[in-house]
C-alpha positions in Angstrom: 44.9 -12.7 37.3 44.8 -9.5 35.4 42.6 -11.1 32.7 40.2 -12.6 35.3 39.8 -9.1 36.8 39.2 -7.6 33.5 36.5 -10.1 32.5 34.8 -9.8 35.9 34.7 -6.0 35.5 33.4 -6.3 32.0 30.7 -8.7 33.1 29.6 -6.3 35.9 29.5 -3.4 33.5 27.3 -5.5 31.1 25.0 -6.5 33.9 24.7 -2.9 35.1 23.9 -1.8 31.6 21.1 -4.4 31.2 19.7 -3.3 34.6 19.6 0.3 33.4 18.0 -0.8 30.1 15.3 -2.6 32.1 14.7 0.5 34.2 14.4 2.6 31.1 12.0 0.1 29.5 9.7 0.3 32.5 9.9 4.1 32.4 9.0 4.1 28.7 6.0 1.8 29.4 4.8 4.2 31.9 5.1 7.1 29.5 3.3 5.0 26.9 0.5 4.2 29.3 0.1 7.9 30.1 0.0 8.7 26.3 3.2 10.7 26.4 4.1 9.0 23.1 6.9 11.3 21.8 8.8 11.0 25.1 8.2 7.2 25.2 9.7 6.8 21.7 12.9 8.4 22.8 13.2 6.2 25.9 12.4 3.0 23.9 15.2 3.9 21.5 17.5 4.4 24.5 16.6 0.8 25.6 17.6 -0.5 22.2 20.9 1.3 22.3 21.8 0.2 25.8 20.6 -3.4 25.8 22.3 -6.4 24.2 19.4 -8.6 25.0 17.4 -9.3 21.8 14.2 -10.0 23.6 14.3 -6.7 25.4 15.3 -4.9 22.2 12.3 -6.4 20.4 9.9 -5.3 23.1 11.2 -1.8 22.9 11.0 -1.7 19.1 7.5 -3.2 19.2 6.2 -0.5 21.7 8.0 2.3 19.8 6.1 1.1 16.7 2.8 1.4 18.7 3.8 5.0 19.5 4.4 5.8 15.9 1.1 4.2 14.9 -0.9 6.2 17.4 0.8 9.3 16.2 -0.1 8.2 12.6 3.6 8.1 11.7 3.2 5.0 9.6 6.5 5.3 7.7 8.5 5.6 10.9 6.5 2.7 12.4 7.4 0.5 9.5 11.1 1.4 9.7 11.1 0.8 13.4 9.4 -2.7 13.4 11.7 -3.9 10.6 14.6 -3.5 12.9 13.3 -6.2 15.2 14.5 -9.8 14.9 12.4 -13.0 14.9 13.8 -15.2 17.6 13.4 -19.0 18.0 10.8 -20.4 20.4 9.0 -17.0 20.9 5.8 -17.6 18.8 3.7 -15.1 20.7 6.2 -12.2 20.4 7.2 -13.2 16.8 3.5 -13.1 15.8 3.2 -9.5 17.1 6.4 -8.4 15.4 5.4 -9.9 12.0 1.8 -8.7 12.3 3.0 -5.2 12.9 5.5 -5.5 10.1 2.7 -6.6 7.7 0.3 -4.0 8.9 2.7 -1.0 8.7 3.7 -2.1 5.2 0.0 -2.0 4.2 -0.5 1.4 5.9 2.3 2.9 3.8 0.9 1.2 0.7 3.8 -1.2 0.2 1.5 -4.1 -0.5 4.0 -6.5 -1.9 6.1 -6.0 1.2 3.0 -6.6 3.3 2.4 -9.9 1.6 6.1 -10.9 2.1 5.8 -10.4 5.8 2.5 -12.3 5.9 4.2 -15.3 4.1 7.0 -15.2 6.7 4.4 -15.1 9.5 2.6 -18.1 8.0 5.8 -20.2 7.8 7.2 -19.1 11.2 4.2 -19.2 13.5 3.1 -22.7 14.5 -0.3 -21.7 16.0 -2.8 -22.0 13.1 -5.4 -19.9 14.9 -3.0 -17.1 15.2 -2.1 -17.3 11.6 -5.9 -17.1 10.7 -6.1 -13.8 12.5 -4.1 -12.1 9.8 -6.2 -13.4 6.9 -8.2 -10.2 6.7 -5.0 -8.2 6.0 -3.8 -10.7 3.4 -7.1 -10.4 1.5 -6.8 -6.6 1.5 -3.2 -6.7 0.3 -4.0 -9.2 -2.4 -6.7 -6.9 -3.7 -4.3 -4.0 -3.9 -1.9 -6.0 -5.9 -4.8 -7.1 -8.2 -4.5 -10.8 -7.3 -8.3 -11.0 -7.2 -8.4 -14.7 -7.9 -6.4 -15.6 -4.7 -8.2 -12.9 -2.7 -11.6 -14.3 -3.7 -10.7 -17.8 -2.6 -9.3 -16.5 0.7 -12.3 -14.2 1.3 -14.6 -17.1 0.6 -12.8 -19.2 3.3 -12.9 -16.1 5.6 -16.6 -15.9 5.3 -17.0 -19.6 6.0 -14.7 -19.5 9.0 -16.7 -16.6 10.5 -20.0 -18.2 9.6 -21.2 -15.1 7.8 -24.2 -14.7 5.5 -22.4 -13.0 2.7 -22.5 -13.9 -1.0 -18.9 -13.9 -2.3 -20.1 -12.8 -5.7 -21.5 -9.6 -4.3 -17.9 -8.7 -3.4 -16.0 -10.2 -6.2 -18.5 -10.4 -9.1 -16.4 -7.8 -11.0 -13.6 -10.3 -11.4 -15.7 -12.4 -13.9 -17.6 -9.5 -15.4 -14.4 -7.5 -16.1 -16.1 -4.1 -16.3 -12.9 -2.3 -17.3 -12.2 -0.4 -20.5 -9.2 -1.0 -22.7 -6.5 1.6 -23.0 -5.4 0.1 -26.3 -8.9 0.4 -27.7 -9.2 4.0 -26.5 -6.0 4.9 -28.3 -7.1 3.1 -31.4 -10.4 4.9 -31.5 -8.6 8.2 -31.1 -6.3 7.2 -34.0 -9.3 6.5 -36.2 -11.2 9.7 -35.3 -9.9 12.4 -32.9 -11.8 12.5 -29.6 -13.5 9.1 -30.0 -11.1 7.6 -27.5 -12.1 10.2 -24.8 -15.8 9.6 -25.5 -15.2 5.8 -25.1 -13.6 6.5 -21.8 -16.7 8.5 -20.7 -15.1 12.0 -21.1 -17.6 13.1 -23.7 -16.9 16.8 -23.3 -13.2 16.4 -23.6 -13.7 14.2 -26.6 -15.8 16.8 -28.4 -13.1 19.5 -27.5 -10.4 17.2 -28.9 -12.3 16.7 -32.1 -13.0 20.4 -32.6 -9.4 21.5 -31.9 -7.8 18.8 -34.0 -10.1 19.1 -37.0 -10.2 22.9 -36.7 -6.4 23.1 -36.8 -6.2 20.7 -39.8 -8.9 22.6 -41.6 -7.1 25.8 -41.0 -3.9 24.2 -42.5 -5.8 23.0 -45.6 -7.4 26.4 -46.3 -4.0 28.2 -45.7 -2.3 25.9 -48.2 -5.1 26.4 -50.8 -4.7 30.2 -50.4 -0.9 29.9 -50.7 0.0 30.5 -47.1 2.3 27.4 -46.9 4.3 28.5 -43.8 1.1 29.0 -41.8 -0.4 25.8 -43.2 2.6 23.8 -42.2 3.6 25.3 -38.8 0.2 26.4 -37.6 -2.3 24.1 -39.2 -0.3 20.9 -39.5 1.8 21.5 -36.4 -1.1 22.2 -34.1 -3.2 19.5 -35.6 -0.5 16.9 -35.1 -0.1 18.1 -31.5 -3.8 17.9 -30.7 -4.0 14.5 -32.5 -1.2 12.8 -30.6 -2.1 14.5 -27.4 -5.6 13.3 -27.7 -4.5 9.7 -28.1 -2.4 9.9 -25.0 -5.2 11.7 -23.1 -7.7 9.0 -24.1 -5.4 6.3 -22.6 -5.0 8.4 -19.4 -8.8 8.8 -19.1 -9.4 5.1 -19.4 -6.7 4.4 -16.9 -8.2 6.9 -14.4 -11.7 5.5 -15.0 -10.6 1.9 -14.3 -8.7 3.0 -11.2 -11.8 4.7 -9.8 -13.9 1.6 -10.4 -11.2 -0.7 -8.9 -11.0 1.6 -5.8 -14.8 1.4 -5.4 -14.7 -2.4 -5.6 -11.8 -2.6 -3.1 -13.5 -0.2 -0.7 -16.7 -2.3 -0.7 -14.6 -5.4 0.3 -12.6 -3.4 2.8 -15.7 -2.0 4.5 -17.1 -5.5 4.8 -14.0 -7.1 6.2 -13.2 -4.2 8.7 -16.8 -4.4 9.9 -16.3 -8.1 10.7 -13.0 -7.4 12.4 -14.5 -4.6 14.6 -17.2 -6.9 15.8 -14.7 -9.5 17.1 
């Protein structure tokens, strides 16, 4: 008798708590609708705390993620959506959860994490048309992880699916041309002749400076030694010359790396502009 009463009271408390959670959820939705986003975030979090219903929790976390995104709090948005759970037989909601998880990961530049969530979405969601809607994001994330071969194939299919008049080689021609300079070659050139590596990287001024400083220091060391100033020759001439020489090699590699990154960023931006223009027109 006592146990029955206790279970009944516990069930009533649980029901009452779920009703309160639903009321708070509706309140949060109204705040969201009125663009009171910071207040809405707090109320959505209260729903997650009160409710034991996974569907209701997911809804609150999804909308809290929307709040963070509108406030450009992308890191917080990512942390929020990753707390949600994919539930069975809820394809439409699961798609939204996994889409937001992928998108927020991309926005915080965690591109491998983005691709991981896209793979989960593709294996979880049964609707093939829904899966295709995230293709644009997969292409962008593949580019950022330098998987240009996969990205090119996917982008070609994307162009075909949208019946677009776009030559894929105008976007991905750089993959076959390989217009990037070699860091190893830059360092080797600097090893052969000081400053040559920087010139190869396109930093002619820095290359000339490196040559002048290195050769100048070594020349000073030689003349000091000839004139009997062995300490100056060793510590000043040889010491500075060695510093400029090794530093020049490292700097040549850095210059090539930065040059390549700038070129890659330009190629990626061209593809991104094209894809986002298509997505905006949908």
